[in-house]
Residue frames as a rotation matrix with the C-alpha (Angstrom) as fourth column:
MET 1
0.159 -0.691 -0.705 -38.77
-0.186 0.680 -0.709 12.91
0.970 0.244 -0.020 -31.29
LYS 2
-0.803 -0.483 0.349 -38.25
-0.405 0.012 -0.914 13.43
0.437 -0.876 -0.205 -27.59
LYS 3
0.215 0.818 -0.534 -40.28
0.179 0.505 0.845 11.10
0.960 -0.277 -0.038 -25.49
LYS 4
0.184 -0.084 0.979 -40.76
-0.845 -0.522 0.114 12.07
0.502 -0.849 -0.167 -21.92
ILE 5
-0.532 -0.413 -0.739 -39.09
0.057 0.853 -0.519 9.66
0.845 -0.318 -0.430 -19.56
SER 6
0.290 0.731 0.618 -41.57
-0.719 -0.260 0.645 8.76
0.632 -0.631 0.450 -16.88
LYS 7
0.010 -0.218 0.976 -41.80
-0.907 0.409 0.101 6.14
-0.421 -0.886 -0.194 -14.18
LEU 8
0.773 0.157 -0.615 -40.93
-0.490 0.763 -0.422 3.38
0.403 0.627 0.666 -16.58
SER 9
0.845 -0.527 0.092 -38.50
0.371 0.701 0.608 0.61
-0.385 -0.480 0.788 -15.84
PRO 10
0.163 -0.870 -0.466 -34.81
-0.355 -0.492 0.795 1.43
-0.920 0.036 -0.389 -16.31
GLU 11
-0.534 -0.354 0.768 -34.75
0.480 0.621 0.620 -0.94
-0.696 0.699 -0.162 -19.29
LYS 12
0.351 0.756 0.552 -37.68
0.923 -0.180 -0.340 0.84
-0.158 0.629 -0.761 -20.96
ASN 13
0.808 -0.132 -0.574 -36.10
-0.042 -0.985 0.169 4.25
-0.588 -0.112 -0.801 -20.28
LEU 14
-0.247 -0.968 0.042 -32.84
-0.133 0.077 0.988 3.00
-0.960 0.239 -0.148 -21.79
GLN 15
-0.309 0.219 0.926 -34.70
0.849 0.502 0.165 1.76
-0.429 0.837 -0.341 -24.85
ILE 16
0.772 0.635 0.031 -36.39
0.598 -0.709 -0.375 5.15
-0.216 0.308 -0.927 -25.32
ILE 17
0.527 -0.655 -0.542 -33.10
-0.322 -0.744 0.585 7.01
-0.787 -0.134 -0.603 -24.96
ARG 18
-0.476 -0.741 0.474 -31.33
0.151 0.463 0.874 4.66
-0.867 0.487 -0.108 -27.38
ASN 19
0.123 0.608 0.784 -34.14
0.955 0.141 -0.260 5.11
-0.269 0.781 -0.563 -29.92
ASN 20
0.913 0.171 -0.372 -33.69
0.132 -0.983 -0.129 8.88
-0.387 0.069 -0.919 -29.65
ILE 21
0.040 -0.981 -0.189 -29.94
-0.353 -0.191 0.916 8.49
-0.935 0.030 -0.354 -30.19
ASP 22
-0.387 -0.131 0.913 -30.57
0.645 0.668 0.370 6.25
-0.659 0.732 -0.174 -33.21
LYS 23
0.630 0.693 0.350 -32.87
0.750 -0.427 -0.506 8.88
-0.202 0.581 -0.789 -34.76
LEU 24
0.732 -0.452 -0.510 -30.17
-0.320 -0.889 0.328 11.51
-0.601 -0.077 -0.795 -34.26
ASP 25
-0.284 -0.880 0.380 -27.57
-0.029 0.404 0.914 9.22
-0.958 0.249 -0.140 -35.83
PHE 26
-0.019 0.356 0.934 -29.76
0.917 0.378 -0.125 8.80
-0.398 0.855 -0.334 -38.91
LYS 27
0.940 0.316 -0.130 -30.05
0.262 -0.911 -0.318 12.58
-0.219 0.265 -0.939 -39.19
ILE 28
0.300 -0.918 -0.259 -26.27
-0.418 -0.370 0.830 12.87
-0.858 -0.141 -0.494 -38.92
LEU 29
-0.314 -0.374 0.872 -25.90
0.529 0.694 0.488 10.33
-0.788 0.615 -0.020 -41.75
LYS 30
0.542 0.609 0.579 -28.14
0.828 -0.271 -0.490 12.44
-0.142 0.746 -0.651 -43.97
ILE 31
0.904 -0.261 -0.340 -26.10
-0.217 -0.963 0.160 15.55
-0.369 -0.071 -0.927 -43.20
LEU 32
-0.061 -0.971 0.232 -22.85
-0.161 0.239 0.958 13.68
-0.985 0.021 -0.171 -43.91
SER 33
-0.032 0.136 0.990 -24.24
0.875 0.483 -0.038 12.67
-0.484 0.865 -0.135 -47.28
GLN 34
0.908 0.383 0.168 -25.02
0.418 -0.818 -0.395 16.32
-0.013 0.429 -0.903 -48.03
ARG 35
0.567 -0.781 -0.263 -21.50
-0.416 -0.547 0.726 17.31
-0.711 -0.302 -0.635 -46.92
ARG 36
-0.167 -0.614 0.772 -20.05
0.406 0.671 0.621 14.66
-0.899 0.417 0.137 -49.25
LYS 37
0.482 0.432 0.762 -21.90
0.868 -0.120 -0.481 16.21
-0.117 0.894 -0.433 -52.21
GLU 38
0.984 -0.132 -0.121 -20.38
-0.133 -0.991 0.005 19.60
-0.120 0.011 -0.993 -51.40
VAL 39
0.196 -0.964 0.182 -16.88
-0.254 0.129 0.958 18.10
-0.947 -0.234 -0.220 -51.05
LEU 40
-0.045 -0.177 0.983 -17.23
0.785 0.603 0.144 16.54
-0.618 0.778 0.112 -54.49
LYS 41
0.871 0.344 0.350 -18.09
0.484 -0.716 -0.503 19.98
0.077 0.607 -0.791 -55.88
VAL 42
0.742 -0.634 -0.216 -14.94
-0.374 -0.660 0.651 21.40
-0.556 -0.403 -0.727 -54.30
ILE 43
-0.021 -0.839 0.544 -12.63
0.238 0.524 0.818 18.92
-0.971 0.147 0.188 -56.03
LYS 44
0.417 0.219 0.882 -13.88
0.903 0.013 -0.430 20.21
-0.106 0.976 -0.192 -59.38
ILE 45
0.956 0.030 0.292 -12.56
0.073 -0.988 -0.138 23.65
0.284 0.153 -0.946 -58.48
LYS 46
0.627 -0.752 0.205 -9.40
-0.680 -0.400 0.615 23.32
-0.380 -0.524 -0.762 -56.41
PRO 47
0.242 -0.627 -0.740 -6.21
-0.722 0.393 -0.570 21.76
0.648 0.672 -0.358 -57.74
LYS 48
0.668 0.021 -0.744 -5.03
0.210 0.954 0.216 18.38
0.714 -0.301 0.632 -56.49
ASN 49
-0.337 -0.903 -0.268 -2.04
0.601 0.013 -0.799 19.90
0.725 -0.430 0.539 -54.71
LYS 50
-0.725 0.136 0.675 -4.41
-0.460 -0.825 -0.328 22.07
0.512 -0.548 0.661 -52.65
ILE 51
-0.017 0.758 -0.652 -6.57
0.241 0.636 0.733 19.28
0.970 -0.145 -0.193 -51.17
VAL 52
0.249 0.051 -0.967 -5.39
0.954 0.158 0.254 19.92
0.166 -0.986 -0.009 -47.62
ASP 53
0.045 -0.173 0.984 -5.62
0.015 -0.985 -0.174 23.46
0.999 0.023 -0.042 -46.26
HIS 54
-0.311 -0.264 -0.913 -4.16
0.809 0.431 -0.400 23.16
0.499 -0.863 0.079 -42.77
GLN 55
-0.997 -0.057 0.061 -4.87
0.022 -0.884 -0.467 26.79
0.080 -0.464 0.882 -41.90
ARG 56
-0.326 0.945 0.015 -8.55
-0.685 -0.247 0.686 26.47
0.652 0.214 0.728 -42.81
ILE 57
0.101 0.339 -0.935 -8.86
0.304 0.885 0.354 23.18
0.947 -0.320 -0.014 -40.90
SER 58
-0.643 -0.446 -0.622 -7.28
0.718 -0.069 -0.693 24.66
0.266 -0.892 0.365 -37.77
LYS 59
-0.931 0.312 0.189 -9.40
-0.332 -0.940 -0.084 27.82
0.152 -0.141 0.978 -38.00
MET 60
-0.122 0.955 -0.272 -12.66
-0.521 0.172 0.836 25.89
0.845 0.243 0.476 -38.50
ILE 61
-0.051 0.076 -0.996 -12.00
0.609 0.793 0.029 23.52
0.791 -0.605 -0.087 -35.60
LYS 62
-0.900 -0.297 -0.318 -11.34
0.433 -0.546 -0.717 26.49
0.039 -0.783 0.620 -33.30
ILE 63
-0.695 0.709 0.122 -14.58
-0.641 -0.687 0.342 28.15
0.326 0.160 0.932 -34.45
LEU 64
0.043 0.741 -0.670 -16.53
-0.185 0.665 0.724 24.93
0.982 0.093 0.166 -34.01
ILE 65
-0.425 -0.261 -0.867 -15.12
0.752 0.432 -0.499 24.41
0.504 -0.863 0.013 -30.51
THR 66
-0.998 0.060 -0.015 -16.15
-0.045 -0.866 -0.498 27.94
-0.043 -0.496 0.867 -29.53
LYS 67
-0.362 0.923 -0.130 -19.65
-0.778 -0.222 0.588 27.47
0.514 0.314 0.798 -30.94
GLY 68
-0.050 0.305 -0.951 -19.91
0.130 0.946 0.296 24.01
0.990 -0.109 -0.087 -29.45
LYS 69
-0.827 -0.309 -0.470 -19.04
0.493 0.003 -0.870 25.18
0.270 -0.951 0.149 -25.96
LYS 70
-0.788 0.601 0.132 -22.03
-0.615 -0.772 -0.160 27.53
0.006 -0.208 0.978 -26.14
GLN 71
0.214 0.864 -0.456 -24.13
-0.761 0.440 0.476 24.40
0.612 0.245 0.752 -26.70
ASN 72
0.449 -0.096 0.888 -22.51
-0.811 0.372 0.451 22.52
-0.374 -0.923 0.089 -23.81
LEU 73
0.959 -0.235 -0.158 -20.32
0.115 0.834 -0.539 20.35
0.258 0.499 0.827 -26.03
GLU 74
0.572 -0.818 -0.062 -16.85
0.097 -0.007 0.995 19.52
-0.815 -0.575 0.075 -24.81
GLY 75
0.424 -0.493 -0.760 -14.02
-0.825 -0.556 -0.100 20.73
-0.374 0.669 -0.642 -27.03
PHE 76
-0.607 -0.728 0.318 -12.35
-0.544 0.673 0.501 17.31
-0.579 0.131 -0.805 -27.21
ILE 77
-0.022 0.679 0.733 -15.52
0.408 0.676 -0.614 15.78
-0.913 0.286 -0.292 -28.67
ILE 78
0.848 0.347 -0.401 -15.71
-0.149 -0.571 -0.808 18.41
-0.510 0.744 -0.432 -31.38
LYS 79
0.103 -0.904 -0.415 -12.00
-0.925 -0.240 0.294 18.19
-0.366 0.353 -0.861 -32.16
ASN 80
-0.609 -0.355 0.709 -12.02
-0.205 0.934 0.292 14.39
-0.766 0.032 -0.642 -32.39
ILE 81
0.239 0.794 0.560 -15.16
0.479 0.405 -0.779 14.17
-0.845 0.454 -0.283 -34.51
TRP 82
0.885 0.145 -0.443 -14.25
-0.254 -0.648 -0.718 16.94
-0.391 0.748 -0.537 -36.93
SER 83
-0.101 -0.979 -0.179 -10.62
-0.855 -0.006 0.518 15.86
-0.508 0.206 -0.837 -37.25
THR 84
-0.536 -0.030 0.844 -11.74
0.136 0.983 0.122 12.34
-0.833 0.181 -0.523 -38.14
MET 85
0.530 0.815 0.237 -14.43
0.435 -0.021 -0.900 13.62
-0.728 0.580 -0.366 -40.49
ILE 86
0.656 -0.345 -0.671 -12.03
-0.626 -0.745 -0.229 15.98
-0.421 0.571 -0.705 -42.26
LYS 87
-0.460 -0.866 0.195 -9.40
-0.626 0.472 0.621 13.24
-0.630 0.163 -0.759 -42.65
SER 88
-0.249 0.457 0.854 -12.06
0.431 0.842 -0.324 10.96
-0.867 0.288 -0.407 -44.12
PHE 89
0.805 0.589 -0.069 -13.21
0.231 -0.418 -0.879 13.56
-0.547 0.692 -0.472 -46.63
ILE 90
0.217 -0.828 -0.517 -9.59
-0.845 -0.425 0.326 14.34
-0.489 0.366 -0.792 -47.57
LYS 91
-0.608 -0.388 0.692 -9.22
-0.097 0.902 0.421 10.62
-0.788 0.189 -0.587 -48.31
LEU 92
0.311 0.812 0.494 -12.36
0.571 0.256 -0.780 10.79
-0.760 0.525 -0.384 -50.47
GLU 93
0.762 -0.076 -0.643 -10.94
-0.423 -0.810 -0.405 13.76
-0.490 0.581 -0.650 -52.38
ARG 94
-0.280 -0.955 -0.099 -7.67
-0.764 0.159 0.625 11.91
-0.581 0.251 -0.774 -53.03
ILE 95
-0.436 0.204 0.876 -9.57
0.339 0.939 -0.050 8.85
-0.834 0.275 -0.479 -54.26
LYS 96
0.597 0.791 0.132 -11.78
0.457 -0.200 -0.867 10.92
-0.659 0.578 -0.481 -56.55
TYR 97
0.462 -0.502 -0.731 -8.78
-0.665 -0.742 0.089 12.75
-0.587 0.445 -0.676 -58.05
LYS 98
-0.463 -0.757 0.460 -7.21
-0.289 0.620 0.730 9.51
-0.838 0.205 -0.506 -59.26
């Protein structure tokens, strides 16, 4: 997937980098689809009044931030992405319970 950036024009380098980002985004979409399948399994087990587990959410975000920092990811990026993702999947759970 990684193409070596050589002495190409800035526009060509930008195109290569953007193509790499697009490929990563498509991989992320596939993983989100897999996560959705697991979330739908969860709603078959846990009661409707237990959709949101604030302690688990807080704990997982802290763990992810710690792991992410080891991979040179800023904590605010992890917190924003996972908070948004979790809120979105909570919305999905509420829709599917109705």
